[in-house]
C-alpha positions in Angstrom: -31.2 77.0 123.2 -29.5 74.5 125.6 -26.3 74.5 123.6 -26.2 78.3 123.6 -26.7 78.4 127.4 -23.9 75.9 127.9 -21.6 78.0 125.7 -22.4 81.1 127.7 -22.3 79.6 131.1 -18.6 80.4 131.8 -19.2 84.0 130.7 -22.2 84.2 133.0 -20.2 83.0 135.9 -17.8 85.8 135.1 -20.6 88.3 134.6 -19.9 90.2 137.7 -16.4 91.0 136.3 -18.1 93.2 133.8 -21.8 93.4 134.6 -21.5 94.0 138.3 -21.8 97.6 137.2 -18.2 97.4 136.1 -18.6 99.1 132.8 -20.8 101.8 134.2 -18.5 102.3 137.1 -15.5 102.8 134.9 -17.3 105.0 132.4 -18.8 107.2 135.1 -15.8 107.5 137.3 -13.3 108.0 134.5 -14.7 111.5 134.2 -14.1 112.1 137.9 -10.8 112.5 139.8 -9.5 109.1 140.7 -6.8 108.4 143.3 -5.5 104.9 143.6 -5.3 104.5 147.3 -2.7 101.8 147.6 -2.0 102.8 151.2 -5.4 101.8 152.7 -4.8 98.1 153.0 -6.0 98.4 156.6 -8.9 100.7 155.8 -12.3 99.6 157.3 -13.8 99.4 153.8 -11.3 96.8 152.7 -10.4 94.6 155.6 -9.9 91.6 153.3 -7.5 93.3 150.9 -5.0 90.4 150.8 -7.7 87.9 149.7 -9.4 90.5 147.5 -6.2 91.1 145.6 -5.7 87.4 144.9 -9.3 87.3 143.6 -8.6 90.3 141.4 -5.6 88.6 139.8 -7.7 85.5 139.2 -10.5 87.4 137.7 -8.7 89.9 135.5 -5.5 88.1 134.6 -7.0 84.7 133.9 -10.8 84.3 133.8 -11.4 87.6 132.0 -8.4 87.2 129.7 -9.1 83.7 128.6 -12.9 83.4 128.8 -14.9 86.6 129.4 -13.2 89.0 127.0 -12.9 86.5 124.1 -16.6 85.7 124.4 -17.4 89.5 124.5 -15.3 90.1 121.4 -17.1 87.3 119.6 -20.5 88.6 120.7 -19.6 92.2 119.5 -18.1 91.2 116.2 -20.4 88.4 115.0 -23.9 89.2 116.4 -25.7 91.8 114.2 -26.2 95.2 115.9 -30.0 95.0 115.6 -29.9 91.6 117.4 -27.7 92.9 120.2 -29.8 95.9 120.7 -33.0 93.9 120.8 -31.7 91.3 123.2 -30.3 94.0 125.5 -33.5 96.0 125.4 -35.5 92.9 126.3 -33.2 92.0 129.2 -33.2 95.5 130.7 -37.0 95.9 130.2 -37.5 93.1 132.7 -35.8 95.3 135.3 -38.3 98.2 134.9 -40.7 97.0 137.6 -37.8 96.9 140.0 -36.8 100.3 138.9 -40.3 101.5 139.6 -40.4 100.2 143.1 -36.9 101.2 144.0 -37.6 104.8 142.8 -40.8 104.8 144.9 -38.9 103.6 148.0 -36.7 106.7 147.6 -39.7 109.0 147.2 -39.2 109.5 143.5 -42.8 109.2 142.5 -42.4 110.7 139.0 -39.5 108.4 138.1 -41.4 105.4 139.5 -44.3 106.2 137.2 -41.9 106.6 134.3 -40.4 103.1 134.9 -43.9 101.5 135.1 -44.9 103.3 132.0 -41.8 102.2 130.2 -42.4 98.5 131.1 -46.0 98.6 129.9 -45.2 100.4 126.7 -42.1 98.5 125.7 -43.6 95.1 126.7 -46.6 95.7 124.4 -45.9 98.1 121.6 -42.2 97.3 121.9 -42.6 93.6 121.2 -41.7 92.2 124.6 -39.2 94.9 125.2 -37.0 94.3 122.2 -37.8 97.8 120.9 -37.3 100.7 123.3 -40.4 102.7 122.2 -40.5 104.5 125.5 -37.2 106.3 124.9 -38.3 107.3 121.5 -41.1 109.4 123.0 -39.0 110.8 125.8 -39.6 108.3 128.6 -35.9 107.7 129.5 -34.8 104.9 131.8 -34.6 105.7 135.5 -32.4 102.9 136.7 -32.4 102.3 140.5 -31.3 99.3 142.4 -32.2 98.3 145.9 -28.5 98.9 146.8 -29.1 102.6 146.1 -32.3 102.5 148.2 -30.3 101.2 151.2 -27.7 103.9 150.6 -30.3 106.6 150.6 -31.7 105.2 153.8 -28.3 105.6 155.4 -27.0 102.0 155.2 -23.3 101.9 154.7 -21.5 99.9 152.1 -19.9 97.4 154.4 -16.6 95.6 153.5 -15.4 95.6 150.0 -15.4 92.2 148.3 -13.7 91.0 145.2 -15.6 87.7 144.4 -14.0 85.0 142.3 -15.7 85.0 138.9 -18.0 87.8 140.0 -15.9 91.0 140.4 -16.3 93.9 142.8 -19.1 94.3 145.3 -19.7 94.9 149.0 -22.1 93.7 151.6 -24.8 96.3 150.8 -24.4 95.6 147.1 -24.9 91.9 147.6 -28.1 92.4 149.6 -29.3 94.8 146.9 -28.7 92.4 144.1 -30.5 89.7 146.0 -33.6 91.8 146.6 -33.6 93.0 143.0 -33.6 89.4 141.8 -36.7 88.7 143.9 -38.8 91.4 142.1 -41.4 90.4 139.5 -41.0 89.5 136.7 -37.4 88.5 137.1 -38.3 86.1 139.9 -40.8 84.4 137.6 -38.3 83.5 134.9 -37.2 79.9 134.4 -33.6 79.3 135.3 -32.8 79.0 131.6 -34.3 82.4 130.8 -32.7 83.9 133.9 -29.3 82.5 132.7 -29.8 83.9 129.2 -30.9 87.3 130.5 -27.8 87.5 132.8 -25.5 86.4 129.9 -26.8 89.3 127.7 -26.2 91.8 130.5 -22.7 90.4 131.1 -21.7 90.3 127.5 -22.9 93.8 126.7 -21.3 95.2 129.9 -18.0 93.5 129.0 -18.1 95.0 125.6 -18.6 98.5 127.1 -15.7 97.9 129.5 -13.3 97.5 126.6 -13.2 101.3 126.4 -11.7 101.4 129.8 -9.1 98.6 129.5 -6.2 100.9 128.7 -6.9 102.9 131.8 -7.0 99.8 134.0 -4.0 98.0 132.4 -2.0 101.3 132.5 -2.6 101.9 136.2 0.2 101.5 138.7 -2.1 99.5 140.9 -5.2 98.3 138.9 -6.8 96.7 141.9 -6.7 100.0 143.9 -8.0 101.9 140.9 -10.9 99.6 140.3 -11.8 99.7 144.0 -11.7 103.5 144.1 -13.8 103.6 140.9 -16.3 101.2 142.5 -16.8 103.3 145.7 -16.9 106.6 143.8 -19.6 105.2 141.5 -21.6 103.9 144.5 -21.6 107.4 146.0 -22.4 108.9 142.7 -25.4 106.6 142.2 -26.8 107.1 145.8 -26.5 110.9 145.5 -27.8 111.0 141.9 -24.6 112.7 140.8 -24.7 115.4 143.4 -21.3 114.5 144.8 -19.3 117.2 146.6 -15.7 117.4 145.3 -13.0 116.3 147.7 -11.1 119.4 149.0 -7.8 117.5 148.8 -8.5 116.5 145.2 -9.4 120.1 144.4 -6.2 121.4 145.9 -4.2 118.8 144.0 -5.9 119.8 140.8 -5.2 123.4 141.4 -1.5 122.7 142.1 -1.2 120.7 138.9 -2.9 123.4 136.9 -0.6 126.0 138.5 2.5 123.9 137.6 1.3 123.4 134.0 0.6 127.1 133.6 4.2 127.8 134.7 5.8 125.6 132.1 
């Protein structure tokens, strides 16, 4: 076990590059209009853009290219699918109590009960969470982080941060991650198990992010694109997908459609 943990340690340190909701952000926001806002270097949400861009280059061009991505490819290609699924199920099952409380703090009593039910069912019948029995009977995961709780309560994101080896976040997201890590049973895990759980999340998320690599690498300004995706996804999560379309984006889409129709 110790040798495995030592092998995965560099990936875990890079986990935020992929697991900081990076794969989910890209997957969710890629279906929404994205505008790379390269002109907002002085915008309140990114007052540290100069430093953040340097950290982005370090993360994406070096740490991800030479460590995180190769590790994720190895994980994807050489670990049997059933083992990957079981490990990921077990890792995410440990987050269900947090999902339950975070849903409750938003007044989502039904979703809170679903999360608690999922944890009990998957931890017992599902062999410590390795088998997602709950989903098989229609109890789907209701993932909610404390970051979203704060957003629903009206707390702003705060400045955008691109952390070295950790990827995109903001002040509210950092606080949310800290609180989520303090929930039981995650807080009761040994550091070895915590490290292993985090590594599974990071590797699985980095594998999912591979579907978005072409979009990121093909962008005129990848940093601005990722930042935009990050904030769009944050809003999407807080509002449970009920995001009002930007009038400017709608107008632009209409202009593009009119132009294409005239060709």
